[in-house]
N, C-alpha and C positions, 0 to 999 in steps of 0.2 A: 588175780582179778577178784577172787572171792574175798580176800583180805581187804582190798581197796574198797569193795562194796560195803563191807562191814564197818570200815572206818567212816565212810561217808554217811551210812545210816546212823551210826552212833552219834556223829556230830549233829546231824539234822535233828535227831531225837533230843539232843541235849540243849539245843538253842531255845532259849525262852524269850518272851517278849521284852524282858528287862535285861537281857544279856548285853553287856557293853564291850567286853574284850574276850577274845579266845586266844589261848596260848597253845601253840602246837610245836611238837618236835619235828625237825626236818629228818633226823635219823634218831630213832628211839634208842636210848642208852640201854635200857633193860632188855629189850627184845632184839636190838640190832637191825630193825626193819626201816626201810626207806618209806616215808609217808608221801602220799600224793598231795603235797602242800599247795601246789598251784590250784588244783581242783577244790581243795578245802577252803582256801582263801576266797575263791570266787563265790562259794556258797555263803560264806559269812558276809561278804560285802553286799550280796543281794538282799540280805536281811539288815543291812546297816550296822553290822558289827565289826569293830576293829580287830586286827589280827597281829599278834606278836609271834614270830617263828623263832624258836630256839635252835640254832644251827651248830651246837657245840661239836657234834661229830661230823659235820659236813665239810668244814674248811680243810682242804687237802685230799678229801676222799671223793667229792662230787664237784662237778662244775656248778657254780652258783651264779645265776642271773637274777639279780634283784628285780629287774624290770619284768622278767617273765613270771617270777613268783608273785609279785604284786602285793606283798605284805606291807602293812603300815609300819611295822617295826621288825627288824631282823638283827639278831645278835649271834655272834660266833666268837671263837677264840683261836689263837695262833699256836698255843702251847701243846695241843693234842696232836692230831694227825699232820698238821702243818710243820711240826717240829720246831716251833719258835720258842723263845724264852718264856718262862712263866710270867704271868701278869700282862701279856699282850693279848688284846682282844679288839673286837670291832662291834660297834653299834650303829645301825642304819635307821634313820627316822625320816619318814616322808615329810616333805617340806611343810605341808599344811598342818602337821601335828607337832612341830618342834616347839611350839609355845607350851605344850603340855608336859614336856620333859625337862627336868632340872637335875643337876648333880646333887649328891648327898652333901658334898662339901661346897659351901659358898666361899669363893676365894677371888683372887685378883681379876680374872677375866669374866666375871659373872655378867657384867653389863656390856660386854664387847662382842656379842654374837654367839650363835649356837656352839660352834667349835671351840671358841676361846673359853667359854664357861666350863667346859669339860677338860680342856687341856691344862689350863693354869690352875690346878687345884692343890693348894697347899704345898707340901714338900714331896710331891710325887716323884718317884724315880723314873727317869726317861731312858735309862740305859737299855732296858729290854726292847723298847721301840726302835732305838738307834741301831740295834743289832739285827733288826728284821731284814735288812738288805742282804745280809749274808745268807739268810734262809732262802730268800728269793733267788739268789745266785745258785744255791744248791739245787732247787727245783728246776731252774732253767738249764743248768749244766747237764743234769741227767734226763730231763724231759718230763713234763707233767704227764702226758699220755703214757709214756713208757713206765713211769713209776706206778700210776694207777692201774695199768694193765697187769703189772706184776702182783700188786696187792690183791686185786680181784681174783686173779687166777690162783694164787697161792692159797687164799682162804677157802676157795672152792675145792681145791685138791685136798686140803687139810680136813675139811668137813667130810668129804667122801672117804678119806682114810679112817676117820674116827667112826663113822657110821658102819663101815665094813668090819672094823675091829670089834666093836661092841654089839653089833646087830641092832642098832637103834635108828631113830629117824630125826629129821630136823624139825624145829618148831613150826616152820612154814616152808613154802617152796623156795628153792635157792635163788630164784630170780628176784625175790623181794628183799634180799639182803645186799649190803654193800661190801665193806671191808670187815664186817663183823658178822659171824654166823652163830646161831644158837643150836647146839646139838644135844639131844637127850642122852643122859647118862644111863647105864644099864640099870634095870629094875632092882637088881640085887647088889647095888653099889654099897649099901650100908652093911652088907654081910650076907653070906650065903643063906642064912636062915631068917633074913629080914627082907621083905618085899616092899617095894614102893607101889602102893595101890594093889589092886587085884583081890583075889579071894583068899580068905584066911583058911588055915588048916591046922591040924594038930602039931605039925612040925614047923610051920612058918608063921611068924608074926608079921602083921600088916601095919605099917606106920603111916599116919597122916603126915605128909611132908610139910615142914615149916622152914622158915628162914634159918632156924637153929641147925637143922640137918645140913643145909647148904653150907653154913659157916664151918661146921665140923670138917666137911670134905675139903673145903677151900683151904682151911688151916693145915690139914694133913698134907695136901699137895705142896703147900709152901714150905712147911718145916721139915717134912720127911723126904720130899723129892725135889725141893728147890724149884718148884714150878709156881709162878704167879699167874693165876687165871680166875676170873669170877665164876662162882657157881650160883645158879638161880633156882629158886623154888617157884615154879609157875604151874598153876592149875593142878596141883597135887602131884607134880612130877619134878624131878631134878634135871637141870640142864647145865651145860657149860657154854659160856659165851667166849668163843675164840676170836682173835683179831689177827690181822696180818699187815705188816708194813714191809718196807724195802729191806730192813735189817733182819727180817725173819727168814727161816729156811724150813723146809718140810720135815727135817729131822727133829726139830723141836716139838712138832705135833706128834711124831712117832713116840717121843719120850712121854708125852701126855697119855697117849693110848696105852702104853705099857704100864704107867703108874696107876691109871684107873683100873686096869685089869688086875693089877697086884692088890689094890684095895678091895676088890670084890672077894678076895680070898681071906680077908681079915674082918673080924667083927668089930668095926670101928664105932658102932653105937651100941651101948649096953642095953639089954632088954629089961 
């Protein structure tokens, strides 16, 4: 609730008299948080501002009702959580705004209506879209609710495992996350004598955390432990953003917990 209030307050404070368009994440990629997009869209519309919602991480993880969200424009893709081929995506435009939107490539169907001017664009490869029905068969076979339930539960179990293993906290309350959760890394992840924030001492060096520190840890996990996971530098602290899909198992997150614990015993950043 506090997070939602902060997002709303930030949006209201940011809207100016000349604001024409607001772009919102449905699910924040960096933080993994689900935004209250319906409420945010209503606020913008009351001020006469158009809204584009970027739903890149929503397709496959959340139920999407374009009618309920009420955005003027909504985009998402099928190659992330939906497990579709790369290059497959969706763009929704409210009917009254379609005259504002044109493709970057002017081709055969340009004068033949909204759908045609986007579909018949040069030498576009349609094979990925023609394969989407097999992805739909996959979701229908296993059940949408069953798959989402597994993903949501697994990422929560994994976040709990990592918190207990490292003695750290989540970026926000677990209820604000979907299938991605951001977990704080141990304060001494850069080495036993290097602290992330906190008070300096004769024995301990205090580092101001940057993207470069996050990149070092992410590369170490990938090359030394064969673990691919994004590391984030947020508000002077280091976090790991974990994700969970139907092909993941809790043992994979146990490997991550062990790898990070191992890194704590190594001076991976030179003083």
